[in-house]
N, CA, C and O atoms as a MOPAC input file, in Angstrom:
PM7 MOZYME 1SCF
protein

 N     88.76500 1     1.85000 1    -5.16100 1
 C     88.09200 1     0.68000 1    -5.88100 1
 C     86.78400 1     1.10900 1    -5.52900 1
 O     86.43700 1     1.75900 1    -4.54200 1
 N     86.00300 1     0.59100 1    -6.60800 1
 C     84.54600 1     0.58600 1    -6.45800 1
 C     83.99700 1    -0.28500 1    -5.77900 1
 O     84.49600 1    -1.39700 1    -5.61000 1
 N     82.72500 1     0.14000 1    -5.21400 1
 C     81.90000 1    -1.27000 1    -4.53700 1
 C     80.68400 1    -1.70600 1    -5.69400 1
 O     80.28200 1    -0.94000 1    -6.57000 1
 N     80.26300 1    -2.93800 1    -5.50900 1
 C     79.68200 1    -3.34200 1    -6.41200 1
 C     78.32500 1    -4.00900 1    -5.39000 1
 O     78.00600 1    -5.14300 1    -5.03100 1
 N     77.86500 1    -2.85200 1    -5.21300 1
 C     75.92800 1    -3.40800 1    -4.15800 1
 C     75.54100 1    -4.35700 1    -4.74100 1
 O     75.65400 1    -4.46000 1    -5.96300 1
 N     74.68200 1    -5.77900 1    -3.54200 1
 C     74.61100 1    -6.93000 1    -4.33200 1
 C     73.10800 1    -6.82500 1    -4.33800 1
 O     72.39000 1    -7.58300 1    -4.99000 1
 N     72.55000 1    -5.57200 1    -3.36500 1
 C     71.03000 1    -5.30500 1    -2.96100 1
 C     70.93300 1    -4.07500 1    -2.75700 1
 O     71.91300 1    -3.37400 1    -2.50500 1
 N     69.55100 1    -3.57300 1    -2.85000 1
 C     68.85100 1    -2.39500 1    -2.81100 1
 C     68.72200 1    -1.89900 1    -0.85600 1
 O     68.29200 1    -2.71000 1    -0.03700 1
 N     69.17600 1    -0.50200 1    -0.46600 1
 C     69.20500 1    -0.44100 1     0.65300 1
 C     67.79300 1    -0.81700 1     1.65700 1
 O     66.73000 1    -1.20300 1     1.17100 1
 N     68.02600 1    -0.62000 1     3.11600 1
 C     66.57000 1    -0.70400 1     3.69100 1
 C     65.61700 1     0.69100 1     3.13400 1
 O     64.51500 1     0.64800 1     2.58700 1
 N     66.31200 1     1.71500 1     3.41900 1
 C     65.46700 1     2.91900 1     2.87500 1
 C     65.17000 1     3.42000 1     1.31500 1
 O     64.46900 1     4.38700 1     1.01700 1
 N     66.02500 1     2.33800 1     0.18000 1
 C     65.57300 1     2.08800 1    -1.15000 1
 C     64.14000 1     1.61000 1    -1.36000 1
 O     63.25700 1     2.13400 1    -2.03900 1
 N     64.08800 1    -0.09700 1    -0.23100 1
 C     63.14800 1    -0.94400 1    -0.84600 1
 C     62.23200 1     0.17200 1     0.19300 1
 O     61.38300 1     0.69300 1    -0.53000 1
 N     62.14500 1     0.58300 1     1.28800 1
 C     61.03600 1     1.08900 1     2.13300 1
 C     59.95900 1     2.12800 1     1.09000 1
 O     58.72800 1     2.11400 1     1.07600 1
 N     60.72600 1     2.83500 1     0.41300 1
 C     60.68200 1     3.92500 1    -0.46800 1
 C     59.65700 1     3.33400 1    -1.67700 1
 O     58.62100 1     3.79700 1    -2.15300 1
 N     60.35400 1     2.20300 1    -1.93100 1
 C     59.64000 1     1.62300 1    -3.12200 1
 C     58.46500 1     0.96000 1    -2.59900 1
 O     57.52100 1     0.90500 1    -3.38700 1
 N     58.28200 1     0.39100 1    -1.34100 1
 C     56.91400 1    -0.53100 1    -0.82900 1
 C     55.61500 1     0.70000 1    -0.35000 1
 O     54.39300 1     0.55300 1    -0.33800 1
 N     56.52100 1     2.00200 1     0.04100 1
 C     55.72900 1     2.81300 1     0.44600 1
 C     54.81700 1     2.99900 1    -0.57000 1
 O     53.64100 1     2.64000 1    -0.50300 1
 N     55.37500 1     3.60000 1    -1.59100 1
 C     54.96400 1     4.28400 1    -2.93800 1
 C     54.31600 1     2.74800 1    -3.45600 1
 O     53.31500 1     3.12400 1    -4.06600 1
 N     54.32700 1     1.78700 1    -3.51600 1
 C     53.72900 1     0.22200 1    -4.63400 1
 C     52.40700 1     0.95200 1    -3.56100 1
 O     51.44300 1     1.59700 1    -3.97300 1
 N     52.69500 1     0.64700 1    -2.24900 1
 C     51.18700 1     0.62700 1    -1.47000 1
 C     49.92300 1     1.75400 1    -2.04500 1
 O     48.75700 1     1.56900 1    -2.39200 1
 N     50.68600 1     2.83500 1    -1.95900 1
 C     49.95500 1     3.84400 1    -2.05100 1
 C     49.43400 1     3.87400 1    -3.21600 1
 O     48.23000 1     4.12900 1    -3.22200 1
 N     50.06300 1     3.65400 1    -4.49100 1
 C     49.64000 1     3.70500 1    -6.12300 1
 C     48.31700 1     2.72300 1    -5.74700 1
 O     47.12600 1     3.03200 1    -5.71300 1
 N     49.08700 1     1.19000 1    -5.42800 1
 C     47.80100 1     0.17100 1    -5.41300 1
 C     46.58900 1     0.68900 1    -4.82400 1
 O     45.55000 1     0.46800 1    -5.44700 1
 N     46.51000 1     1.44800 1    -3.55400 1
 C     45.72400 1     1.57100 1    -3.02200 1
 C     44.25000 1     2.70100 1    -3.85800 1
 O     43.02100 1     2.62800 1    -3.83600 1
 N     45.41400 1     3.80000 1    -4.61000 1
 C     44.72500 1     5.01700 1    -5.42500 1
 C     43.89800 1     4.00800 1    -6.21000 1
 O     42.66800 1     4.05000 1    -6.23000 1
 N     44.86300 1     2.80200 1    -7.06800 1
 C     43.87800 1     2.27300 1    -8.44500 1
 C     42.97800 1     1.21000 1    -7.70800 1
 O     42.06500 1     0.84300 1    -8.44900 1
 N     42.95800 1     0.42800 1    -6.10300 1
 C     42.25000 1    -0.52700 1    -6.33300 1
 C     40.61800 1     0.01600 1    -5.40700 1
 O     39.49900 1    -0.48200 1    -5.53900 1
 N     41.08200 1     1.27900 1    -4.42000 1
 C     39.75100 1     1.96800 1    -4.09300 1
 C     39.69500 1     3.24000 1    -4.62200 1
 O     39.92300 1     4.14800 1    -3.82300 1
 N     39.38300 1     3.62400 1    -6.08000 1
 C     39.01700 1     4.81000 1    -6.30500 1
 C     37.76100 1     5.33000 1    -5.59100 1
 O     37.69900 1     6.55700 1    -5.51400 1
 N     36.74800 1     4.63300 1    -5.05400 1
 C     35.09300 1     4.73700 1    -4.86000 1
 C     34.83200 1     6.55100 1    -4.52100 1
 O     33.93200 1     7.33200 1    -4.83200 1
 N     36.29600 1     6.71100 1    -3.62700 1
 C     35.99900 1     8.10400 1    -2.75400 1
 C     35.77600 1     9.43100 1    -3.78200 1
 O     35.02600 1    10.39400 1    -3.61800 1
 N     36.81900 1     9.09700 1    -5.05000 1
 C     36.41500 1    10.17500 1    -5.85300 1
 C     35.60300 1     9.73400 1    -6.35000 1
 O     34.62500 1    10.26300 1    -5.82100 1
 N     35.16200 1     8.86600 1    -7.29100 1
 C     33.68900 1     8.55800 1    -8.07000 1
 C     32.78900 1     8.81800 1    -7.48600 1
 O     31.97800 1     9.49700 1    -8.11600 1
 N     32.45100 1     8.50300 1    -6.19800 1
 C     31.27800 1     8.88000 1    -5.46800 1
 C     30.81800 1    10.45800 1    -5.53200 1
 O     29.73600 1    10.96300 1    -5.83000 1
 N     32.41000 1    11.18500 1    -5.02600 1
 C     32.16100 1    12.44100 1    -4.82000 1
 C     31.56900 1    12.97900 1    -6.39500 1
 O     30.40600 1    13.30700 1    -6.63000 1
 N     32.70700 1    12.96400 1    -7.37100 1
 C     32.25600 1    13.64400 1    -8.72200 1
 C     30.90000 1    13.20900 1    -9.11000 1
 O     30.23900 1    13.84200 1    -9.93200 1
 N     30.48600 1    12.16100 1    -8.54300 1
 C     29.34400 1    11.82600 1    -9.37200 1
 C     27.59100 1    12.32900 1    -8.40700 1
 O     26.45800 1    12.43000 1    -8.87900 1
 N     28.02100 1    12.50900 1    -7.16400 1
 C     27.14400 1    13.34900 1    -6.71400 1
 C     27.24800 1    14.98800 1    -6.90000 1
 O     26.23400 1    15.67000 1    -6.75800 1
 N     28.47000 1    15.56200 1    -7.21000 1
 C     28.61700 1    17.02300 1    -7.43700 1
 C     27.63000 1    17.39100 1    -9.03900 1
 O     26.79800 1    18.27600 1    -9.24000 1
 N     28.25700 1    16.09500 1   -10.14500 1
 C     27.26900 1    16.19100 1   -11.21400 1
 C     26.04400 1    16.20700 1   -10.84500 1
 O     25.46900 1    17.27900 1   -11.03700 1
 N     25.27900 1    15.14500 1   -10.24800 1
 C     24.07500 1    15.16200 1   -10.21400 1
 C     23.39800 1    16.46300 1    -9.61500 1
 O     22.59300 1    17.20900 1   -10.17100 1
 N     24.11700 1    16.57300 1    -7.88900 1
 C     23.35800 1    17.42700 1    -7.19000 1
 C     23.92800 1    18.85900 1    -7.05100 1
 O     23.35700 1    19.83400 1    -6.56100 1
 N     24.97000 1    18.79900 1    -7.49600 1
 C     25.79500 1    20.14300 1    -7.21700 1
 C     26.73300 1    20.17400 1    -6.36700 1
 O     27.68100 1    20.95500 1    -6.45100 1
 N     26.48300 1    18.80300 1    -4.88700 1
 C     27.05700 1    19.06000 1    -3.76000 1
 C     27.33900 1    17.55900 1    -3.45700 1
 O     26.97500 1    16.58500 1    -4.11600 1
 N     28.17800 1    17.59700 1    -2.14300 1
 C     28.32700 1    16.38200 1    -2.12000 1
 C     28.05000 1    16.42200 1    -0.53900 1
 O     27.91500 1    17.50700 1     0.02700 1
 N     27.94100 1    14.78600 1     0.39600 1
 C     28.31400 1    15.02100 1     1.56900 1
 C     29.62000 1    15.15500 1     2.18600 1
 O     30.59500 1    15.11400 1     1.43600 1
 N     29.82800 1    15.33500 1     3.63900 1
 C     31.08000 1    15.42000 1     4.17400 1
 C     31.82100 1    13.86600 1     4.18200 1
 O     32.98900 1    13.64300 1     4.50000 1
 N     30.86600 1    12.92500 1     3.76800 1
 C     31.44400 1    11.44200 1     3.94200 1
 C     32.34200 1    11.10900 1     2.98100 1
 O     33.39600 1    10.47900 1     3.06500 1
 N     31.57100 1    11.81300 1     1.68700 1
 C     32.08700 1    11.49800 1     0.33000 1
 C     33.29300 1    12.72400 1     0.15800 1
 O     34.12600 1    12.60900 1    -0.74000 1
 N     33.30700 1    13.51800 1     0.78800 1
 C     34.03000 1    14.95900 1     0.60800 1
 C     35.63500 1    14.24800 1     1.39200 1
 O     36.71200 1    14.01800 1     0.84300 1
 N     35.19200 1    14.04100 1     2.92200 1
 C     36.67800 1    12.98200 1     3.29900 1
 C     37.06100 1    12.11100 1     2.36300 1
 O     37.99800 1    12.67200 1     1.79600 1
 N     36.83100 1    10.73000 1     1.70700 1
 C     36.82500 1    10.15900 1     1.14700 1
 C     37.69000 1    10.73500 1    -0.09000 1
 O     38.87500 1    10.40900 1    -0.16700 1
 N     37.11600 1    11.58400 1    -1.05700 1
 C     37.97000 1    11.96700 1    -2.16900 1
 C     39.35200 1    12.83600 1    -1.06300 1
 O     40.49000 1    12.44000 1    -1.31500 1
 N     39.27600 1    13.51200 1    -0.36700 1
 C     40.35000 1    14.19800 1     0.05700 1
 C     41.55600 1    13.19100 1     0.43900 1
 O     42.67600 1    13.68700 1     0.56400 1
 N     41.37700 1    11.75300 1     0.63700 1
 C     41.98100 1    10.20600 1     1.33600 1
 C     42.80300 1    10.32200 1    -0.05100 1
 O     43.94200 1    10.73600 1    -0.27100 1
 N     41.80600 1     9.80200 1    -0.90500 1
 C     42.29600 1     9.65000 1    -2.32000 1
 C     43.34300 1    10.88500 1    -3.21400 1
 O     44.29100 1    10.65000 1    -3.96400 1
 N     42.83900 1    12.04300 1    -2.86300 1
 C     43.91100 1    12.86500 1    -3.13400 1
 C     45.03700 1    12.96900 1    -2.52800 1
 O     46.01700 1    13.12900 1    -3.25600 1
 N     45.18100 1    12.93200 1    -1.53900 1
 C     46.12300 1    13.04500 1    -0.67000 1
 C     47.12000 1    12.00000 1    -0.94900 1
 O     48.22100 1    12.35600 1    -1.36800 1
 N     46.87300 1    10.78600 1    -0.77200 1
 C     47.43600 1     9.51500 1    -1.68000 1
 C     48.36400 1     9.82000 1    -2.61700 1
 O     49.59100 1     9.72400 1    -2.59100 1
 N     47.46400 1    10.27500 1    -3.61200 1
 C     47.69600 1    10.50700 1    -4.89100 1
 C     49.21800 1    11.93700 1    -4.54600 1
 O     50.34700 1    11.76800 1    -5.00900 1
 N     48.87400 1    13.06400 1    -3.77700 1
 C     50.10800 1    13.87200 1    -3.76800 1
 C     50.95600 1    13.19200 1    -3.02400 1
 O     52.08000 1    13.67300 1    -3.16500 1
 N     50.94500 1    12.26400 1    -2.27000 1
 C     52.35800 1    11.41800 1    -1.83800 1
 C     52.70700 1    10.93400 1    -2.40700 1
 O     53.93700 1    10.95000 1    -2.39400 1
 N     52.00700 1    10.01200 1    -3.48500 1
 C     52.40300 1     9.33100 1    -4.52100 1
 C     54.00800 1    10.20800 1    -5.83700 1
 O     55.01900 1     9.72200 1    -6.34400 1
 N     53.31300 1    11.74500 1    -5.86200 1
 C     54.26600 1    12.58800 1    -6.20500 1
 C     55.60100 1    13.03100 1    -5.97900 1
 O     56.67200 1    13.14500 1    -6.57400 1
 N     55.13800 1    13.20900 1    -4.98600 1
 C     56.04300 1    13.55800 1    -3.97600 1
 C     57.46900 1    12.17900 1    -3.76000 1
 O     58.69700 1    12.22800 1    -3.83200 1
 N     56.67700 1    11.30800 1    -3.53800 1
 C     57.94600 1    10.00700 1    -3.50800 1
 C     58.68600 1     9.70700 1    -4.27700 1
 O     59.80100 1     9.21000 1    -4.12300 1
 N     57.97400 1    10.06200 1    -5.48000 1
 C     58.63200 1     9.81900 1    -6.41100 1
 C     59.07800 1    10.88200 1    -7.39700 1
 O     59.77300 1    10.57400 1    -8.36500 1

C-alpha cells in the first residue's frame, strides 16, 4: 500500500526556507559585491571591509548552489 503524504517533511521545509533566505539576502543586499567591483575598477584595490562584504555575498551564493 502506498502512502500519500499531505505535507512536506520538516527537513524539506527547513531546506526550502534556508535556501529562500539565502537567495533573498543576495538579491536584496548585493552592495558588498558591487562596492568591491567598483573599487577594483576605479583604484585597482579594495579595502578589507569591501573584500569581506564581497566574500559574504560569494559564500552565500556558493551555499545556495550546494543546497539546490
